[in-house]
Backbone as CSV, one residue per row, in Angstrom:
resi,resn,N_x,N_y,N_z,CA_x,CA_y,CA_z,C_x,C_y,C_z
1,MET,21.561,63.195,0.427,20.418,63.943,0.035,19.170,63.422,1.212
2,THR,18.588,64.666,1.597,17.338,64.413,2.564,16.291,63.953,1.960
3,SER,15.065,63.675,2.574,13.916,63.077,2.315,13.033,64.580,1.753
4,GLU,13.294,65.400,2.495,12.764,66.848,2.035,13.434,67.467,0.759
5,GLU,14.726,67.129,0.911,15.496,67.954,-0.661,14.715,66.801,-2.000
6,ILE,14.596,65.748,-1.589,14.157,64.868,-2.667,12.619,65.373,-3.237
7,LYS,11.801,65.682,-2.100,10.614,66.061,-2.136,10.386,67.375,-2.990
8,SER,11.352,68.336,-2.506,11.567,69.604,-3.027,11.681,69.661,-4.561
9,ARG,12.726,68.873,-4.942,13.141,68.894,-6.288,12.206,68.224,-7.126
10,LEU,11.402,67.210,-6.616,10.344,66.468,-7.728,9.217,67.725,-7.636
11,LEU,8.831,68.491,-6.512,7.754,69.484,-6.604,8.117,70.563,-7.677
12,LYS,9.433,71.014,-7.645,9.925,71.827,-8.517,9.940,71.427,-10.132
13,THR,9.958,69.994,-10.341,9.788,69.291,-11.686,8.547,69.308,-11.945
14,TYR,7.743,68.744,-11.036,6.301,68.481,-11.184,5.368,68.996,-10.698
15,THR,5.097,70.279,-11.165,4.581,71.466,-10.191,3.212,71.033,-9.800
16,ASP,2.600,70.126,-10.494,0.991,69.581,-9.961,0.975,68.494,-9.283
17,ALA,2.365,68.119,-8.643,2.487,66.755,-8.140,2.225,66.909,-6.742
18,GLU,1.844,65.705,-6.083,1.680,65.318,-4.556,2.554,64.079,-4.238
19,VAL,3.530,64.418,-3.319,5.074,63.542,-3.527,5.248,63.076,-1.837
20,GLU,5.329,62.150,-1.768,5.566,61.299,-0.241,6.864,60.870,-0.363
21,VAL,7.846,61.151,0.578,8.964,60.546,0.504,9.494,59.629,1.871
22,THR,9.955,58.311,1.679,10.426,57.708,2.937,11.588,57.186,2.723
23,ASP,12.380,57.508,3.841,13.852,56.960,3.884,13.450,55.473,4.541
24,LEU,13.890,54.403,3.987,13.538,53.089,3.907,14.740,52.445,5.025
25,THR,15.964,53.267,4.948,17.022,52.386,5.904,17.673,53.433,6.794
26,GLY,17.108,54.583,6.646,17.642,55.737,7.737,19.254,55.991,7.405
27,THR,19.511,55.525,6.194,21.146,55.952,5.696,21.035,57.002,4.680
28,HIS,19.890,57.711,4.088,19.951,58.744,3.197,20.278,58.006,1.915
29,ASP,19.996,57.084,1.601,20.438,56.610,0.286,19.563,55.320,-0.411
30,HIS,18.533,55.056,0.401,17.438,54.119,0.010,15.894,54.995,0.321
31,TYR,15.314,55.067,-0.709,13.872,55.744,-0.715,12.647,55.162,-1.592
32,GLN,11.889,55.089,-0.738,10.346,55.013,-1.235,9.819,56.241,-1.765
33,VAL,9.335,56.634,-2.910,8.981,57.791,-3.658,7.691,57.445,-4.227
34,ALA,6.525,58.005,-3.558,5.398,58.134,-4.147,4.872,59.417,-4.778
35,ILE,4.380,59.492,-5.860,4.402,60.738,-6.651,2.910,60.600,-7.593
36,ARG,1.854,61.556,-7.522,0.742,61.416,-7.905,0.967,62.804,-8.706
37,THR,1.001,62.595,-10.054,1.140,63.894,-11.053,0.516,63.571,-12.424
38,ASN,-0.122,64.343,-13.070,-0.542,64.126,-14.335,0.414,64.237,-15.466
39,ALA,1.668,64.883,-15.192,2.716,65.348,-16.195,3.070,63.943,-16.712
40,LEU,3.229,62.894,-16.069,3.863,61.628,-16.794,2.613,60.720,-17.245
41,ASN,1.334,61.185,-17.350,0.569,60.292,-17.713,0.453,59.725,-19.074
42,SER,1.017,60.412,-19.915,1.278,60.030,-21.486,2.427,58.899,-21.574
43,LEU,3.191,58.788,-20.918,4.224,57.645,-20.794,4.024,56.492,-20.233
44,THR,4.769,55.532,-20.950,4.673,54.114,-20.629,5.089,54.067,-18.996
45,ARG,4.654,53.177,-18.319,5.373,52.963,-16.960,6.838,52.939,-16.570
46,ILE,7.279,52.394,-17.486,9.067,52.267,-17.676,9.540,53.756,-18.138
47,ASN,8.806,54.521,-18.910,9.135,55.737,-19.249,9.042,56.899,-18.095
48,GLN,7.921,56.561,-17.307,7.627,57.435,-16.165,8.714,56.922,-15.199
49,HIS,9.158,56.019,-14.738,10.032,55.820,-13.916,11.523,56.276,-14.398
50,LYS,11.617,56.253,-15.840,12.964,56.762,-15.927,12.863,58.298,-15.918
51,ALA,11.512,58.931,-16.091,11.789,60.450,-16.175,11.991,60.838,-14.768
52,VAL,11.544,60.086,-13.719,11.642,60.445,-12.398,12.798,60.367,-11.812
53,MET,13.848,58.873,-12.348,14.777,58.903,-12.054,16.029,59.716,-12.346
54,LEU,15.547,60.373,-13.802,16.577,61.522,-14.445,16.556,62.682,-13.670
55,VAL,15.530,62.906,-12.913,15.618,64.122,-11.973,16.728,63.833,-11.083
56,PHE,17.286,62.959,-10.839,18.426,62.712,-9.639,19.478,61.863,-10.358
57,ASP,19.639,61.933,-11.423,20.837,61.354,-12.276,22.066,61.688,-11.595
58,LYS,22.647,62.728,-11.253,23.924,63.008,-10.897,24.098,62.208,-9.209
59,GLU,22.966,62.573,-8.614,22.838,61.447,-7.364,23.035,60.230,-7.395
60,LEU,22.226,59.361,-8.297,22.315,58.091,-8.617,23.776,57.483,-9.214
61,LYS,24.322,58.325,-10.232,25.508,57.911,-10.711,26.693,58.101,-9.773
62,SER,26.626,59.001,-8.895,27.798,59.128,-7.797,27.451,58.185,-6.610
63,GLY,26.383,57.497,-6.325,25.998,56.581,-5.433,25.728,57.301,-4.072
64,GLU,25.334,58.587,-4.223,24.872,59.472,-2.974,23.038,58.746,-2.851
65,ILE,22.482,58.481,-3.912,21.358,58.071,-3.654,21.486,56.442,-4.284
66,HIS,21.268,55.250,-3.534,21.367,53.844,-4.284,20.462,53.464,-5.061
67,ALA,19.286,53.683,-4.261,18.078,53.133,-4.998,16.599,54.096,-4.262
68,PHE,15.753,53.726,-5.586,14.491,54.416,-5.134,13.381,53.070,-5.362
69,THR,12.408,53.096,-4.775,11.203,52.383,-5.027,10.202,53.433,-5.261
70,LEU,9.641,53.434,-6.734,8.596,54.158,-6.955,7.193,53.836,-7.211
71,LYS,6.396,54.702,-6.843,5.044,54.336,-7.117,4.477,55.925,-7.622
72,ILE,4.057,55.672,-9.071,3.752,56.642,-9.904,2.055,56.436,-10.164
73,SER,1.393,57.494,-9.861,0.077,57.554,-10.169,-0.439,58.738,-10.608
74,ALA,-1.560,58.754,-11.118,-2.468,60.056,-11.921,-2.853,60.621,-10.713
75,ARG,-3.110,61.897,-10.614,-3.959,62.744,-9.579,-5.244,62.714,-10.419
76,GLU,-6.159,62.657,-9.510,-7.581,62.812,-9.443,-8.302,64.048,-9.330
């Protein structure tokens, strides 16, 4: 899965989001994701992370994506 595919899926899921995705290793399986959205404001930090990870449940379970580093914040 490419950085652009990750970004596209997040933008489809969180339509108000600003998203930046960085491939940390060049192997297309370790990513840093910065997402700014108000859609997750009502959730605790752990539940915010779970919600974003759930968008990629299939890829995480299969090993296609090994790891995400997440930075989640509200839009201003």
